C-alpha positions in Angstrom: 0.0 0.0 0.0 1.3 3.5 -0.9 2.2 6.4 1.3 0.8 9.9 1.1 3.5 12.6 1.5 2.6 16.2 2.2 5.4 18.4 0.8 5.7 22.2 1.1 7.8 25.2 1.7 7.2 26.7 5.2 8.5 29.7 7.1 10.2 29.4 10.5 6.9 30.5 12.1 4.7 28.0 10.3 3.4 30.1 7.4 2.8 28.3 4.1 0.9 30.9 2.1 2.4 33.4 -0.4 5.6 31.4 -0.4 6.7 33.1 -3.6 7.3 36.3 -1.5 9.7 34.7 1.0 11.1 31.3 -0.1 14.6 31.0 -1.3 15.2 28.0 -3.5 18.6 26.9 -4.7 20.1 24.4 -7.2 20.7 22.1 -4.2 17.0 22.1 -3.3 15.9 21.8 -6.9 18.2 18.7 -7.3 16.6 17.1 -4.2 13.1 17.9 -5.7 14.1 16.2 -9.0 15.2 13.1 -7.1 12.0 13.2 -5.0 9.8 13.3 -8.1 11.6 10.3 -9.6 10.0 8.3 -6.8 6.5 9.8 -7.0 3.7 7.9 -8.7 0.8 10.4 -8.3 0.4 14.0 -7.4 -2.6 15.5 -5.6 -3.5 19.1 -6.0 -6.3 21.2 -4.6 -8.7 22.9 -7.0 -7.7 26.4 -5.8 -4.1 26.1 -7.0 -4.6 23.6 -9.8 -4.9 25.9 -12.8 -1.9 28.1 -11.7 0.3 25.1 -11.1 -0.7 23.6 -14.5 0.2 26.8 -16.3 3.4 27.2 -14.4 4.8 23.7 -14.9 3.7 23.3 -18.5 5.4 26.6 -19.4 8.5 25.7 -17.3 9.0 22.5 -19.3 9.8 24.7 -22.3 11.2 27.9 -20.9 13.1 27.3 -17.6 16.7 26.5 -17.0 17.8 22.9 -17.3 17.2 21.7 -13.7 13.8 23.3 -13.4 13.0 22.1 -16.9 13.8 18.5 -15.9 11.6 18.8 -12.8 8.7 20.3 -14.9 9.1 17.5 -17.5 8.8 14.9 -14.7 5.9 16.6 -12.9 4.0 16.9 -16.2 4.5 13.1 -16.8 3.2 12.1 -13.4 -0.5 11.3 -13.1 -2.2 14.1 -11.2 -5.5 14.2 -9.3 -7.2 17.5 -8.6 -9.6 17.3 -5.6 -12.6 19.5 -5.3 -16.1 19.7 -4.2 -17.4 20.7 -7.6 -16.4 20.3 -11.3 -13.2 22.0 -12.5 -11.8 22.4 -16.0 -9.1 19.7 -16.2 -6.4 21.3 -18.3 -3.1 19.7 -17.2 -2.0 16.7 -19.1 -2.2 13.4 -17.2 -4.8 14.9 -14.8 -8.1 13.7 -13.6 -10.6 15.1 -11.2 -11.8 13.6 -7.9 -15.0 15.2 -6.7 -15.3 14.7 -2.9 -18.4 15.5 -0.9 -16.7 15.3 2.6 -13.7 14.0 4.5 -15.1 10.5 4.6 -15.5 10.3 0.8 -12.0 11.7 0.4 -10.6 9.0 2.8 -12.3 6.2 0.8 -10.9 7.6 -2.5 -7.4 7.9 -1.0 -7.5 4.4 0.3 -8.2 3.2 -3.3 -5.5 5.4 -4.7 -3.0 4.1 -2.2 -3.6 0.5 -3.6 -2.5 1.7 -7.0 0.4 4.0 -6.2 3.5 3.7 -4.0 4.1 7.3 -3.3 1.5 10.0 -3.6 2.7 13.6 -3.2 0.2 16.3 -2.0 1.6 19.4 -3.6 -0.8 22.3 -3.0 -2.5 24.3 -1.6 -2.9 25.5 1.9 -6.5 24.4 2.3 -5.7 20.9 0.9 -2.7 20.4 3.2 -4.9 21.5 6.2 -7.6 19.1 5.1 -5.2 16.2 5.0 -3.7 17.2 8.4 -7.0 17.9 10.1 -8.4 14.5 9.0 -5.1 12.5 9.5 -4.9 11.6 5.8 -1.1 11.5 5.4 1.8 9.1 6.1 4.8 11.4 5.7 5.6 15.1 5.8 8.5 16.8 4.0 8.9 20.3 5.1 11.5 22.7 3.7 11.8 25.3 6.5 13.0 28.7 5.3 15.0 30.9 7.7 12.4 33.7 7.7 9.7 34.9 10.1 6.8 35.9 7.8 4.4 36.7 10.7 1.3 37.0 8.4 -0.4 34.4 6.4 -1.9 30.9 6.7 -0.4 28.6 9.2 0.0 24.9 8.2 -1.2 23.4 11.4 -3.9 26.0 12.2 -6.8 23.4 11.8 -5.1 20.5 13.5 -7.5 19.3 16.1 -5.4 16.6 17.8 -1.8 15.6 18.5 -0.1 13.6 15.8 3.2 12.1 16.8 5.8 12.0 14.1 9.2 10.4 13.8 12.0 12.3 12.2 13.3 10.2 9.4 15.9 12.5 7.9 17.2 16.1 7.9 19.2 18.2 5.5 20.7 21.6 6.0 21.0 23.4 2.7 23.8 26.0 2.1 21.2 28.8 1.8 19.9 28.2 5.4 16.9 26.2 4.5 16.4 23.0 6.5 14.7 20.0 5.1 12.8 17.9 7.6 11.3 14.5 6.6 8.8 13.0 9.1 6.9 9.8 9.1 3.9 8.8 11.2 
């Protein structure tokens, strides 16, 4: 049975929104992302960020530098599932929609998906990550913690209603001050 990994950029104070205004990526981080995507079978994206991610990664496959282009090519090849409560326009290649009515229907669909995929990466957005955390629908967490206090924005664990013990599986300190933390339940 597969694992669901939540992966995101996060500030030191737990903010995960508007990351384009404060995150600092590097070639070293991009290389780790490329290696990570080589192990991913399915990507899950929330409907609020789906169309912007689709546009970005499809364009990046043709216009970015070589490392980001390789990441974009791999992401565009991976099957993607957009989750939403209503119909959305499925525009990204290798995408399908999963309409969910509530957390229970999402859990049932995820259990089926986990029988077909070894590693499922939940990419975006804030509400989707919070939904997965709030309903305990993840197996692993890969946080890239940026050395910045943002102070305003949406906090990753704002809707967590119970304790969820995690085990630190690995860490990596990047040269630009970002720290990668990989947790497992």
